[in-house]
C-alpha positions, 0 to 999 in steps of 0.5 A: 608880511609884516610880523606885527600884523601876522596872526596864527590860526589854530584848529579848535578840534585837533589844535594844529596851527594850519593857517597864518594870516594878517590882521589890522590890530588897531581896528579889530581888537577881538580875536579872529574866528574863521571856518577853514579846512583842516588838513589833519582833521580833513574837514572844515572846522572852526579856527581861532586866533592864537597868541 
């Protein structure tokens, strides 16, 4: 994956970075918010894009 398209997803409850994904930054200006499974919380939580 290209580093400029790579974004980190952080759990909103425990603040662990559990996922990396890519995003087209030219088309999508706002930050990603996805509901994903957190290994540390052991449940599905909202994950937000971090810097």
